[in-house]
N, C-alpha and C positions, 0 to 999 in steps of 0.2 A: 500460221504463226509468223511473226516478223519482228525485226528490230526497228527502232525508230531513231531518227536523228533530227533534232531541232537546232538549226544553225542561225544565230543572230536574228532571232524572231522579234519583231516589233508589232504592236497593235496600237494604232493611233486613231482616235475618234475625232472627227472634225465637227465643230458646231457651226451653226448658220447665223450666229449673232453678228452685230455690227463690227465687232473687233476681229471676227474670223479666227477665233481662238480654237485650240485643239486640246484633247486630253490623251495623254500617253498611258494606256492601261497596262501594257506589257513592254518591258525595255530589255533589249539585247539578251533574250532567253536562249541559252545554249545547254543542250542536254543530249546525251546518248543513252538510249534505253535498250538493254539487251533482250534478245528473243526469250520469251517465257518469264521475264522479270515482273515482279509486282512493285510498281512505283506509286507512291502517294504524294500528291500535291497538297500541302497544308499551309494555312496562314489565316489571318483575320479576314473579315468580310471586306471586299473591295481590293484585295491584294493582287488580283489578276489570275487566280488559279482556274476558275471556271472559264474565263475568256480563253486561256491557253488550251484547255480541253476542247472547247468549241472550235478553235482553229485546227486542232488535230482532226476533229470530226468532219471539218469542212462546212460547219454552220456559221463560221465567222471568216471573213477574208483576211489574209495575212497582209499587213501593210508593207512589211519589208522582212526579208530573210528567206530561208529555204527549209522546207519540211520534207523529209524522206521517210517513206514507209517501205522497209526493205531497201532495195537499191533504186526505188522509183521516186522521182521528184513529183510531189502531189499538190503543189501550190494551186495549180489551175484545174485539178481533177475534181469534179463534183462529189459531194458526200456519198451518193449512191454507188459510185464506182471505186471507193477506197477500201472496200471489204473490211469495214469496221462495224462494231455494234455498240450502241450507247444505251445506258440505263439512266433515266432521268430521275430527278428528285421527287417529282409528283406522279411517278409510275407511268403516266400517259397511256392508260389502257382505254380501249373503246368500251363505253359503259353498256352498249346494247349487245355486245358479243360475250359469249362464254369464255372461260379461261382457255379452253381448247382453241377456239376461234382466234383469240388474241395471240396465242403462241404461233398458230399456223398462218396468221395473216400475211406476214412477210414472205413466207414460202409460196403461198398461193399467188402472190403478185410477182414473184421472181421469174424472169425469163432467162433461159440458158440457150446459148448458141450451139446448135448441133449440125453436123454435116448433112447435106442433101445427097441422097443416094439414087443411082439409076436403077433400071429394072433388074440388073444383075447384082445389085448390092454394092456397087463400087462408088467411091466418092466422085462427085462431079467437080471438075476443076474449072476455075474462071481466072480471068486476068486480074492481077493485083492492082486495082485502080488507086488505092491509097498510096502505094509505093510510087506509082507513076506521078501522082499529084505532088508528092513530096519532092521528087527529083526535079520537076518543072519549077517548083518554088525555089529550089536551090540554084537553078540556072538563072532565074530572074535576079536573085540576090547578087550573083557574080556579075551579071551584065550591068546592074545598077551601080556597082561599087568598085569594079576592078580598076577603073581609070583614075580613081581618086588617090593620087600619089601624095607624097609629103608636100610638094610645092603647092598643089591645089588646096590641100588642107590648111596650109599657112595663109593662103589668099582668102579662104573662106573665114578664117578666124579674124583676119584684118578687116574684112568686109563687115563682119558682125560688130566689131568695136566701133567702126565709123558710123554704122547705122544707129547705134545707141546714142552717138553724139548728135545725129540729125533729129533725134526726138526732142531736143530742146526748142525747136521751132526756127522759123526764118529770121527771127529777131537776133539770133546769134550771129555776130560778125564773121565767124568762121563757117557759117552754114553753107555758103556757096562753094567754098574751096572743098569742104568735106563732101558735098554732093557730087562735085566733079570727080573727086578721088574715088568715091564709091562706084560711080559709073565706069571709070577706067578699070577698076578691079573686076567688075562684073564682065566687062568685055574681055579681059585677059583670061578669066576663068572659062568663059564660053569658048574662046579660041583653043585653049589647052584641051578641053573636053572633046571638041570636034577633032582635034589632032589625034587624041587617043582612040577615039572611035574609028577613025580612018585607018590608023596603023595597027590597032589591036594590041593585044598583050599575049605573048606566046604562052606563058604559064597558065593564065586564066582561060585562054582559048582551048588549050589542051584539056583542062578540067571540064569545060563545057562539052567538048566532043565526047569525053569519057561518059558523062552523065546522059548525053543523048543516045549513046550506044546502049546504055543500060535500059533506057526507056524503050528502044526498039526491041531489045531482047524480051522485056516484060510484056510488051504489046503482042509479040508474035507467039509467046508461049504461056498458056494458062498455067499458073503456078500455085494457086491457093485453092483450098476446098471451098465450095459454095456452101454457105450456112443459112440456117433459118432459126428464128427465135421461137422457143416452145416453152410452155409451162411445165413445171415438175409433175410427174405422175402422182395421182392421189395416194397410191400405196407408199411412195417415198415420203410425201408430206406427213402422212399418218405415222410412219415409223419414226421419223425424226422428232415429231411432236411428242409421241409417247415416250421416247427415249429421254428427252429433256425433262418431261414431267416426272419420270422415275428417278432421275438424278437429283431433282430438287424436292422430291417427296410430296408432290401435289397431285398424284394420279387420281385420288378420290375427289379432287376439287374441279376437275376439268369441265363439268357441266354447269358450274356456278358462274354467275355474272359478278363483276367487280363489287357491286353493292352488297353482295351476299358473303363477302370475304373480309377478313381482318387486314390490317395494314401489312403485317408480315407476309400473309398469303398473297396479297397483291404484289408485293415486292418480288416474291418468288416467280410469279407469273411474268413480271417484267423481265426478270433474269432469264426465264425460259424463252421468251420471245427473242432475246439477244443470242442465247445459246444455240438455237436451232440453225442459225445462219452460218455457224462454224467460221467466225471471223478471224482475221489475223490479229486484231487488237480489240480488247474489251475496254470501253470507256465508261466509268461510273461517276456520275456527278451528284455527290452527297446523297446517296440512295437511302441512307438510314436516318436522315434528319427528322423525318415525320413519325418515327417509331418511339415507343416508350423505352425507358432505360433497360429494362430486362430483355425486351425483344431485340434491342440493338446489340446486346452482348451475344445472343444466340445467332443473329444474322451475321455478325462479324465472323463467327466460326464457320457458318455456312459458306460465305463468300471465300474465305481462306481455303476451305476444303475444296471448293469448286475450282479454284486456281490450281491447287496441287493436282487435281485429277486431270484437268484440261491441259496444263502446262502451256498455257497461252499467255501472251503479254497482257497484263492488266495495268490500267492507269486509273487511279482512284482519287477523287477530289473530296476533301473534307476540311471543316474548320475545327474539328475535334481532334486535339493532339493525342488523346488516348487511342482513338481509332487508328491514327497514323502510326503510333508506336507499336501497336499490337498486330498490325496487318502487313505493313510494308517491308519488302526486302531493302529498299532504299526510300528515303524521304526527301522531298524537295520543299524546303521552307522558303516561303515567299512573303514579301512585304512591299507594298506600293509598286507592284509590277516587276520587282527585281528579285532574282534568286539570292537568298542570303546564305544558304548552305545546302549542299547535297551530300548525304551520308547515310550510313546505317543507323537504325534507332539507337543502338548502344553508343555509337560515337557522337551522335547529336546530343545525347544526355551528358556524356562524360567530357566531351571536348567541343563545346559550342564555339563557333567562330567569332561571334560578336554578342553584344548585350541583348539585341533583339531575340536571337535564337535562344540564348540562355534564359531569358524571361518567358519565352513562349512555350518552350518544351519543359515539361515537368509540372506535377501537381503536389502541393501548392506552388505558386510562382516563386522563382528564386528571389532571395532578398539581396538588395544592393545598398552599398554604403560608399559614400564619397570619402576617400581617405588620402593621407599623405604617406608615401612609402619611402623608406630609406634603408639601405643595407648597413648593418652593423656587424663587422667581422663575419661570422658564419650564420648570422641571424638576419631576419628582416623585421623591421619595426613598422607598425601601422599606427598612425595617429588619426582617430576619428574626429568628427566635426565638433564634438563636445569636449575634446581634449583627452578622452579615454585612449589609453595605449595598449596595444597587444604586440607581443613579440613571438615569432616562430622561427625555428631553425630551418635553414634552406633545405636540409636533408629531408624534412618532413613534408615538404611541398613539391608539387610538380615544378619542373625547371622553368625559370623565368628568363625572358630574353635578356641577354648580357647588357644591352644598352640601358636597361632600367636598374642595373646593379652596379652603377658606377660610383656609388657613394653619395650621389646628390639626392635631393628630395624631389619626388615625382608625384604629381596629382594623378591618381588612378581611381578606378571603380572596383571595389571588392564585392564579389558575388558569392553567396553561399546558400545552398538549398536547406529547406527546413529540417531535413533529417540529419544535417551536419552541424546543427546548433544544439548545444548541450546545456543543461542546467548546471550551475556551479556556484560556489560561495563567493568567488571573486569574478568580476567581469562587468559587463554592461548591465545597469540596473533599469528594469522596465516594469510596466504594469500590464496585467492581463486585460485585454479589451474584449475578447470573445473566446469561447471554448466550444469546440465541435467534437463530441464523442461519437466516433464512427464504429464502435464495437471492437474491431481488431486494432484500431489505432486512434490517436487523438490529435487534433490540430488546434493549436493555440495561436491567437492573433495578439501581438504585444505592441505597446507604444511607450514612448518616453513620457516624462513628466511634462504635462501641458504648461504648468506654471513656469517651468524653466525654459519654455520654448524649445524643447528638444526636437532634433531633426529625425529621431527614430519614430517612424509611423508605419503601422500595419506590417510589423515584422512577423513572418509566418514560421511556426515551428511544427514539426511532425514527429511524433514519438509512437513506437509500435506497442503501446500499452495504454491503459486508462490512467488518468491522473486525478488528483483531488483538488487541483487548483480551481479557483472560482474567479469570476469577473471582479476586478479591483485588487486582486492579490498582487504583491510585489515579488518579482523573480529576478535572478541574475543569470546571465547567459555567457557562454564562451563558444568559440568556433573551433571546429576540427580542422587542423591545417591541411590534411589530405583532401578535404572537400572544398578548399578555397579556389575561386576563379578570379583572375585579375584581367582588367580591360583598360585600354588607353582611354582616358577621359575625353579626348578630342575626337579620335577616330572611331571609338566604341569597339575596336577590334581586340581580340584576345592577345595578351602578351605572354601567354604560357604555352609550353610545348604541348602539342597534340599528336596523337598517333593517327597517321593517315591510313587509308584503305591499302591493303596489301597489293603491291604492284610487282609483276614479274616474279612472284614467289617470295618477295622480300618485303618486310615491314619497314616503312620509312617514317621517321619523326619529322615534324615540321612545326613552325610557329604560325 
């Protein structure tokens, strides 16, 4: 198990067209993931969530930024050495192998380093060649750079500036003077370097002597155990495979090949193949997208149960916000390669940071109205685009940022979820466009009068009962003030108070 830290991660794809353009798939991604946490990346197609997951896995190169698994920087460490396991969207099972062979495949190919023993059973010690090589490299760096003091650095900078001027060609009237000046600077640099090499540098020479002494000690004394790479014993492979199959409930399927199994069973086999590796981090890239609705629900429960049993760090990618809300400890909402909000499922639903998060999280989608807002005494008045007015007391709503309550009129976006819209005798008058009876609830889609060119289109209402309304019926609606969300029209950011995650045992409020 391990915590992860993604610091200023960028992924930029370069194209080879004539314009030499590039595409920035992930922008300045920063996230700390705790050991044992279940984190979900969610967002629309093309938002960068799978690209970020593949960078964590080592399947995509990080353009810029640092990725830590535990305390280890893994940017340049290949995927096979990161101790992570990944479950893909298409299962990626070998069709000619049985379920048992698919699960055990990684273990059979895994090589472990074990110490080499002598006849008496004692470890054989050898010289640490890797440590000696590293020390020699450090000595080379010191020798190459210790004489570059501030004066030489300034001359090198001046030389670079002059050489850039020489690039204009000999037709430049100042070319000859610049060429002579560049030659003079090179001579001065050469002279200074020779002087430093002759006289040396006491501090750096002492560091070199110290490292050379370390090399002599390591060369004279065998200090590390000699190792060899061996395959896992067949008994260990079998026990781990059977244990994983038992956890996932697929013991009776181990002799079947993928073509003889359903989608859910194949997904369990894919999970088992990852499970036997006992990784520090599980990565799951939309593993349920190929399953039917009923099977997705049961597999969500299976994966959640598996996480609770293993207590390992899980990172799960999906475009389905219901999966994200029901499975994650925390959710990372992404759009166009940028993190929009990181929070618990409840906070994302109740306190969205911006219009994108508010519209993405929740079913049906939140309704948005462009309104003019003005404070009137202890009330706030909203004027809708058709001139309809609604007034709510400040006490009945979440706190609004003071800068928007100065008595002036402000253009804002008012958001309200379908369950916070009520039928009323007075209010906004709309027509029923569609009715969806879902048994335990009903969803209505409403719109304004087309002849009047109304701006009210596709207004979604959700009620926890069945209704008798039909397509074409006229209804009037009002809004519940406690369910209102307000956003700045220009920045799209929320202008209402939100409760942050508890920090240092205290709950902090923020805008």
